[in-house]
C-alpha positions as a Markdown table, in Angstrom:
| # | Residue | x | y | z |
|---|---|---|---|---|
| 1 | Met | 28.6 | -10.0 | 12.9 |
| 2 | Glu | 30.4 | -13.1 | 12.9 |
| 3 | Asp | 28.2 | -14.5 | 15.6 |
| 4 | Leu | 25.4 | -14.4 | 13.2 |
| 5 | Gln | 24.0 | -18.1 | 12.1 |
| 6 | Leu | 23.0 | -17.4 | 8.7 |
| 7 | Pro | 21.7 | -20.0 | 5.8 |
| 8 | Lys | 24.3 | -20.9 | 3.0 |
| 9 | Asn | 22.6 | -18.9 | 0.4 |
| 10 | Val | 22.4 | -15.8 | 2.5 |
| 11 | Arg | 25.5 | -13.4 | 3.2 |
| 12 | Ile | 25.9 | -10.1 | 4.9 |
| 13 | Ile | 26.6 | -7.0 | 2.6 |
| 14 | Glu | 27.7 | -3.6 | 3.5 |
| 15 | Arg | 25.4 | -0.6 | 3.1 |
| 16 | Glu | 27.7 | 0.6 | 0.2 |
| 17 | Ala | 28.8 | -2.6 | -1.3 |
| 18 | Val | 27.9 | -3.0 | -4.9 |
| 19 | Phe | 25.9 | -6.3 | -6.1 |
| 20 | Ser | 24.3 | -7.2 | -9.5 |
| 21 | Phe | 20.7 | -7.4 | -9.5 |
| 22 | Arg | 17.5 | -6.9 | -11.7 |
| 23 | Cys | 14.1 | -8.2 | -12.0 |
| 24 | His | 11.8 | -7.5 | -15.0 |
| 25 | Ala | 9.2 | -9.2 | -17.2 |
| 26 | Gly | 11.7 | -10.4 | -19.6 |
| 27 | Ile | 13.6 | -12.6 | -17.3 |
| 28 | Asp | 12.7 | -16.5 | -17.3 |
| 29 | Cys | 12.2 | -16.4 | -13.5 |
| 30 | Phe | 9.6 | -13.6 | -13.5 |
| 31 | Thr | 7.2 | -14.0 | -10.8 |
| 32 | Arg | 8.7 | -17.1 | -9.5 |
| 33 | Cys | 9.5 | -15.7 | -6.2 |
| 34 | Cys | 5.8 | -14.8 | -5.7 |
| 35 | Arg | 5.0 | -18.6 | -5.4 |
| 36 | Gln | 5.7 | -21.3 | -2.6 |
| 37 | Leu | 6.4 | -18.6 | 0.1 |
| 38 | Glu | 5.3 | -17.6 | 3.4 |
| 39 | Leu | 4.8 | -13.7 | 3.1 |
| 40 | Ala | 4.5 | -12.2 | 6.7 |
| 41 | Leu | 2.7 | -8.9 | 6.6 |
| 42 | Thr | 3.5 | -6.0 | 8.8 |
| 43 | Pro | 1.0 | -3.4 | 9.9 |
| 44 | Tyr | 2.1 | -1.1 | 7.2 |
| 45 | Asp | 2.0 | -3.7 | 4.7 |
| 46 | Val | -1.7 | -4.2 | 5.4 |
| 47 | Leu | -2.3 | -0.4 | 5.6 |
| 48 | Arg | -1.0 | -0.2 | 1.9 |
| 49 | Leu | -2.6 | -3.2 | 0.6 |
| 50 | Lys | -6.1 | -2.5 | 2.0 |
| 51 | Lys | -6.0 | 0.8 | 0.2 |
| 52 | Ala | -4.8 | -0.7 | -2.9 |
| 53 | Thr | -7.7 | -3.1 | -2.8 |
| 54 | Gly | -10.3 | -0.4 | -1.8 |
| 55 | Leu | -11.3 | -2.7 | 1.3 |
| 56 | Thr | -11.7 | -1.9 | 4.9 |
| 57 | Ser | -9.1 | -3.3 | 7.2 |
| 58 | Ser | -11.6 | -5.8 | 8.5 |
| 59 | Val | -12.7 | -7.1 | 5.2 |
| 60 | Phe | -9.0 | -7.3 | 3.9 |
| 61 | Leu | -8.0 | -9.2 | 7.0 |
| 62 | Asp | -10.9 | -11.6 | 6.5 |
| 63 | Arg | -10.4 | -12.1 | 2.8 |
| 64 | Tyr | -6.5 | -12.2 | 2.6 |
| 65 | Val | -4.9 | -12.8 | 5.6 |
| 66 | Ile | -4.0 | -15.9 | 7.9 |
| 67 | Ile | -3.3 | -15.1 | 11.5 |
| 68 | Glu | -1.2 | -17.7 | 13.2 |
| 69 | Ala | 0.4 | -18.3 | 16.8 |
| 70 | Glu | 2.6 | -20.8 | 17.9 |
| 71 | Glu | 2.8 | -22.0 | 21.6 |
| 72 | Asn | 5.8 | -19.9 | 22.3 |
| 73 | Asp | 4.9 | -16.8 | 20.2 |
| 74 | Val | 4.4 | -13.5 | 22.2 |
| 75 | Phe | 2.6 | -11.9 | 19.2 |
| 76 | Pro | 0.6 | -13.4 | 16.6 |
| 77 | Arg | 1.9 | -13.5 | 13.0 |
| 78 | Leu | 0.1 | -12.6 | 9.9 |
| 79 | Tyr | 0.6 | -14.1 | 6.6 |
| 80 | Leu | -0.8 | -13.2 | 3.1 |
| 81 | Thr | -3.1 | -16.1 | 1.9 |
| 82 | Met | -1.8 | -18.1 | -1.2 |
| 83 | Val | -4.1 | -19.5 | -4.0 |
| 84 | Asp | -4.6 | -23.2 | -3.8 |
| 85 | Asp | -3.2 | -23.8 | -7.5 |
| 86 | Gly | -0.8 | -26.3 | -6.8 |
| 87 | Lys | 2.0 | -23.6 | -6.8 |
| 88 | Glu | 0.8 | -21.6 | -3.7 |
| 89 | Ser | 1.0 | -18.4 | -5.7 |
| 90 | Cys | 0.3 | -15.1 | -4.2 |
| 91 | Val | -3.3 | -14.0 | -4.3 |
| 92 | Phe | -2.0 | -10.9 | -6.3 |
| 93 | Val | 0.4 | -12.4 | -8.8 |
| 94 | Ser | -0.7 | -12.5 | -12.5 |
| 95 | Pro | 1.1 | -13.6 | -15.5 |
| 96 | Arg | 2.2 | -10.0 | -16.2 |
| 97 | Gly | 3.4 | -9.4 | -12.6 |
| 98 | Cys | 2.1 | -8.1 | -9.4 |
| 99 | Thr | -1.3 | -6.4 | -9.7 |
| 100 | Val | -0.8 | -4.3 | -6.5 |
| 101 | Tyr | 2.7 | -3.4 | -7.4 |
| 102 | Glu | 2.7 | 0.5 | -6.2 |
| 103 | Asp | 1.6 | -1.1 | -2.7 |
| 104 | Arg | 3.5 | -4.4 | -2.6 |
| 105 | Pro | 4.6 | -5.4 | 0.9 |
| 106 | Gly | 8.1 | -4.3 | 2.0 |
| 107 | Ala | 9.4 | -8.0 | 1.8 |
| 108 | Cys | 8.5 | -8.2 | -1.9 |
| 109 | Arg | 10.2 | -4.7 | -2.5 |
| 110 | Ala | 13.3 | -5.6 | -0.7 |
| 111 | Tyr | 13.7 | -9.0 | -2.3 |
| 112 | Pro | 16.5 | -10.4 | -2.6 |
| 113 | Met | 17.9 | -7.9 | 0.0 |
| 114 | Gly | 17.0 | -8.2 | 3.7 |
| 115 | Arg | 17.4 | -5.5 | 6.3 |
| 116 | Ala | 17.7 | -5.9 | 10.1 |
| 117 | Val | 17.7 | -3.4 | 13.1 |
| 118 | Ser | 18.1 | -4.5 | 16.7 |
| 119 | Arg | 18.7 | -3.1 | 20.0 |
| 120 | Ile | 22.4 | -4.5 | 20.0 |
| 121 | Arg | 23.2 | -3.8 | 16.2 |
| 122 | Asp | 23.2 | -0.9 | 13.9 |
| 123 | Glu | 21.0 | -1.4 | 10.8 |
| 124 | Phe | 22.7 | -4.0 | 8.5 |
| 125 | Phe | 21.8 | -5.8 | 5.2 |
| 126 | Val | 21.9 | -9.4 | 3.9 |
| 127 | Leu | 21.5 | -10.8 | 0.3 |
| 128 | Leu | 19.2 | -13.9 | -0.2 |
| 129 | Gln | 20.4 | -15.8 | -3.5 |
| 130 | Glu | 18.1 | -18.5 | -4.3 |
| 131 | Glu | 18.6 | -21.0 | -7.1 |
| 132 | His | 15.5 | -20.1 | -9.0 |
| 133 | Cys | 16.3 | -16.3 | -9.1 |
| 134 | His | 18.2 | -15.3 | -12.3 |
| 135 | Gly | 18.1 | -11.7 | -11.4 |
| 136 | Phe | 21.8 | -11.7 | -10.1 |
| 137 | Ala | 22.9 | -12.5 | -13.7 |
| 138 | Gln | 21.5 | -9.2 | -14.9 |
| 139 | Asn | 23.8 | -6.2 | -15.5 |
| 140 | Gln | 22.6 | -3.6 | -13.2 |
| 141 | Gln | 24.7 | -2.6 | -10.2 |
| 142 | Gln | 23.6 | -1.0 | -7.0 |
| 143 | Ser | 24.3 | -0.8 | -3.3 |
| 144 | Pro | 22.0 | -1.7 | -0.5 |
| 145 | Arg | 21.3 | 2.0 | 0.2 |
| 146 | Gln | 20.6 | 2.8 | -3.7 |
| 147 | Tyr | 18.4 | -0.4 | -3.8 |
| 148 | Ser | 16.4 | 0.5 | -0.9 |
| 149 | Leu | 15.9 | 4.0 | -2.5 |
| 150 | Gln | 14.9 | 2.6 | -5.8 |
| 151 | Gln | 12.4 | 0.4 | -4.3 |
| 152 | Gly | 10.8 | 2.9 | -2.0 |
| 153 | Leu | 11.6 | 1.1 | 1.3 |
| 154 | Ala | 12.3 | 4.4 | 3.5 |
| 155 | Thr | 8.6 | 4.8 | 4.4 |
| 156 | Tyr | 8.3 | 1.0 | 5.2 |
| 157 | Asn | 11.3 | 1.0 | 7.2 |
| 158 | Thr | 10.0 | 4.0 | 9.0 |
| 159 | Phe | 6.7 | 2.3 | 10.2 |
| 160 | Asn | 8.3 | -0.9 | 10.8 |
| 161 | Asp | 11.3 | 0.3 | 13.1 |
| 162 | Ala | 8.2 | 2.1 | 14.9 |
| 163 | Val | 6.5 | -1.3 | 15.3 |
| 164 | Ala | 9.9 | -2.9 | 16.4 |
| 165 | Thr | 9.8 | -0.8 | 19.6 |
| 166 | Ile | 6.9 | -2.9 | 20.8 |
| 167 | Leu | 8.2 | -6.4 | 19.6 |
| 168 | Gln | 11.5 | -5.5 | 21.0 |
| 169 | His | 10.5 | -3.8 | 24.2 |
| 170 | Glu | 12.4 | -4.6 | 27.3 |
| 171 | Lys | 9.3 | -6.1 | 28.9 |
| 172 | Ile | 9.0 | -8.6 | 26.0 |
| 173 | Arg | 12.7 | -9.5 | 26.2 |
| 174 | Glu | 12.2 | -10.2 | 30.1 |
| 175 | Gly | 9.4 | -12.6 | 29.2 |
| 176 | Met | 6.2 | -10.8 | 29.4 |
| 177 | Val | 3.5 | -12.9 | 28.1 |
| 178 | Leu | 0.2 | -11.2 | 26.6 |
| 179 | Ser | -3.2 | -12.0 | 27.7 |
| 180 | Arg | -6.0 | -12.8 | 25.1 |
| 181 | Gln | -7.2 | -9.1 | 25.6 |
| 182 | Gln | -4.0 | -7.7 | 25.0 |
| 183 | Thr | -3.3 | -9.9 | 21.9 |
| 184 | Asp | -6.8 | -8.6 | 20.7 |
| 185 | Met | -5.6 | -4.9 | 21.1 |
| 186 | Tyr | -2.3 | -5.6 | 19.4 |
| 187 | Leu | -4.5 | -6.9 | 16.3 |
| 188 | Leu | -7.0 | -4.1 | 16.7 |
| 189 | Ser | -4.7 | -1.2 | 16.7 |
| 190 | Leu | -2.1 | -2.1 | 14.4 |
| 191 | Tyr | -3.8 | -4.3 | 11.7 |
| 192 | Asn | -7.5 | -3.3 | 11.9 |
| 193 | Leu | -6.9 | 0.7 | 11.7 |
| 194 | Asp | -10.5 | 1.3 | 10.4 |
| 195 | Glu | -12.1 | -0.2 | 13.4 |
| 196 | Phe | -9.5 | 1.1 | 15.7 |
| 197 | Arg | -10.3 | 4.4 | 14.4 |
| 198 | Glu | -13.9 | 4.2 | 14.9 |
| 199 | Lys | -13.4 | 2.8 | 18.7 |
| 200 | Ile | -10.9 | 5.8 | 19.4 |
| 201 | Leu | -13.1 | 8.5 | 18.0 |
| 202 | Arg | -16.2 | 7.0 | 19.9 |
| 203 | Asp | -14.0 | 6.9 | 23.0 |
| 204 | Leu | -15.0 | 3.4 | 23.5 |
| 205 | Leu | -11.5 | 2.2 | 24.4 |
| 206 | Asn | -9.9 | 2.9 | 27.9 |
| 207 | His | -6.8 | 4.9 | 28.0 |
| 208 | Thr | -7.1 | 6.8 | 24.5 |
| 209 | Asp | -5.3 | 9.8 | 25.9 |
| 210 | Gly | -5.6 | 12.7 | 23.7 |
| 211 | Gly | -7.8 | 10.7 | 21.2 |
| 212 | Ala | -10.7 | 13.1 | 21.1 |
| 213 | Asp | -8.2 | 16.0 | 20.5 |
| 214 | Arg | -6.8 | 14.5 | 17.5 |
| 215 | Gln | -9.8 | 13.6 | 15.3 |
| 216 | Gln | -8.4 | 15.4 | 12.3 |
| 217 | Asp | -5.1 | 13.7 | 12.5 |
| 218 | Leu | -6.6 | 10.2 | 13.0 |
| 219 | Gln | -8.5 | 10.5 | 9.5 |
| 220 | Asp | -5.1 | 9.9 | 8.0 |
| 221 | Asp | -4.1 | 6.1 | 8.0 |
| 222 | Glu | -0.3 | 6.8 | 8.4 |
| 223 | Ser | -0.8 | 9.3 | 11.4 |
| 224 | Leu | -3.2 | 6.8 | 13.0 |
| 225 | Leu | -0.7 | 3.9 | 12.5 |
| 226 | Leu | 2.0 | 6.1 | 14.4 |
| 227 | Phe | -0.6 | 6.9 | 17.1 |
| 228 | Ala | -1.5 | 3.2 | 17.4 |
| 229 | Val | 2.1 | 2.3 | 18.1 |
| 230 | Asp | 2.3 | 5.0 | 21.0 |
| 231 | Trp | -1.2 | 4.0 | 22.3 |
| 232 | Leu | -0.4 | 0.2 | 22.3 |
| 233 | Lys | 2.9 | 0.8 | 24.1 |
| 234 | Lys | 1.0 | 2.7 | 26.9 |
| 235 | Thr | -1.8 | 0.1 | 26.9 |
| 236 | Leu | 0.7 | -3.0 | 27.2 |
| 237 | Phe | 3.7 | -1.5 | 29.1 |
| 238 | Gly | 2.4 | 1.6 | 30.9 |
| 239 | Arg | 4.7 | 3.8 | 29.1 |
């Protein structure tokens, strides 16, 4: 992986290599990583957070999410809003920690570790060591595999890898540009699950193959998200 261009404070770590890290309320940098950040949200992050807040998908998106799209972006990017408190704090952080801890986004769970999977590389991990983080001085050792298990990342990885089959689809790599309607379908099916479910079950969307026959399955958000990934691939790419 010597061809990867990584920042100086980021290093690759093998799956079974050991590193020291622990975050807890007694550490002096507690919640500092919850400020001054751009927290990108995956579809599964939104699914978990809208459940944690008891909101519908559309209300959660309106209240807590910023949607951005640069000129060269194929897909829009969704970020969690930050509080205008001079520190750009996460909307869900409190002096006692995260108020949605059990449903916190995958990036928060993984910190300070990152995981990547691409079509040309197997799964690999990196460690981000920022100056403000003193968790590396804590005497708790684990490997990326162990840390992933501790932080409950397996389910997040499963859904994120499913979505990656769209983001890294061969037609996207060949330069496909989405129309406004296709972009709207992307946001609707992957991020606005409640509205997507209603449209599928009312049969108001075209190309919802098998939707009417799967009404029971589509009541479950996790099953619906996997259905949405397959539906979107067929809608965007024809297969």
